C-alpha positions in Angstrom: 40.2 117.6 -76.7 38.4 114.5 -77.8 35.1 113.3 -76.3 35.3 109.9 -74.7 32.6 107.2 -74.7 29.2 108.4 -73.6 30.0 112.1 -74.5 32.5 112.7 -71.8 34.2 116.0 -72.6 37.7 116.1 -71.1 38.3 119.8 -71.9 35.1 120.8 -70.0 36.2 118.7 -67.0 39.6 120.4 -67.0 38.0 123.9 -67.1 35.7 122.9 -64.3 38.6 121.6 -62.2 40.5 124.9 -62.9 37.5 126.9 -61.8 37.2 124.8 -58.6 40.9 125.3 -57.9 40.7 129.0 -58.3 37.6 129.2 -56.0 39.3 127.1 -53.4 42.4 129.3 -53.5 40.1 132.4 -53.0 38.4 130.8 -50.0 41.8 129.8 -48.5 42.9 133.4 -48.8 39.8 134.6 -47.0 40.2 131.9 -44.3 43.8 133.0 -43.7 42.4 136.4 -42.6 39.2 135.2 -40.8 39.6 134.8 -37.1 37.8 132.7 -34.4 38.1 133.0 -30.7 37.8 130.5 -27.8 38.4 130.7 -24.1 39.3 128.4 -21.2 39.0 128.6 -17.5 35.7 130.5 -17.6 37.3 133.2 -19.8 40.6 133.4 -17.9 42.5 132.7 -21.1 41.3 133.8 -24.5 42.9 132.6 -27.8 42.3 134.1 -31.2 43.4 132.1 -34.3 42.9 132.5 -38.0 41.1 129.9 -40.0 44.5 129.4 -41.7 45.6 128.0 -38.4 47.8 130.8 -37.1 47.7 132.1 -33.5 46.9 135.8 -33.6 46.7 136.5 -29.9 46.4 135.1 -26.4 45.0 137.2 -23.6 45.3 136.2 -20.0 43.2 137.6 -17.2 45.7 138.9 -14.5 43.7 137.1 -11.9 44.4 133.8 -13.6 48.1 134.2 -12.9 49.1 132.3 -9.8 52.9 132.2 -9.6 52.5 129.1 -7.4 50.6 127.2 -10.1 52.0 128.1 -13.5 51.2 124.6 -14.7 47.5 125.3 -14.4 47.9 128.5 -16.5 49.9 126.6 -19.1 47.1 124.0 -19.3 44.5 126.8 -19.7 46.5 128.3 -22.6 46.8 125.0 -24.3 43.1 124.3 -23.9 42.1 127.7 -25.3 44.4 127.4 -28.3 43.4 123.9 -29.0 39.7 124.8 -28.8 40.2 127.8 -31.1 42.1 125.7 -33.6 39.3 123.1 -33.6 36.8 125.9 -34.2 39.0 127.3 -37.0 39.3 123.8 -38.6 35.5 123.3 -38.5 34.9 126.8 -40.0 37.4 126.1 -42.7 35.8 122.8 -43.5 32.3 124.3 -43.7 33.5 127.1 -46.0 35.3 124.6 -48.3 32.3 122.3 -48.3 30.3 125.2 -49.9 32.8 125.1 -52.8 33.4 121.3 -53.1 29.8 120.3 -52.7 30.4 118.6 -49.4 33.4 116.6 -50.4 35.8 116.8 -47.6 39.3 117.7 -48.8 42.2 117.7 -46.4 43.2 121.0 -44.8 46.7 121.8 -43.8 
């Protein structure tokens, strides 16, 4: 490929872009397997999600189950899952930033 004004080498740029893409795909694969965990209600509900944003498990302390107040239990589950997803997103962004030099690229 031709060099542009100022010595800009398009083929080198394309090779670097391909290298970056391959590294990002490797990191995405690792993140899909990496898990993070968060709790709600003082540990009454525990959610485990992957850094690929998939829920792996939800554990509920039997003492947190009040058949008269299932709305509260639902709220705790939502809070734990959302906190775990936030943590997964932050972890994924930190890992990708290592590859992209701090440039924030959108995550799914």
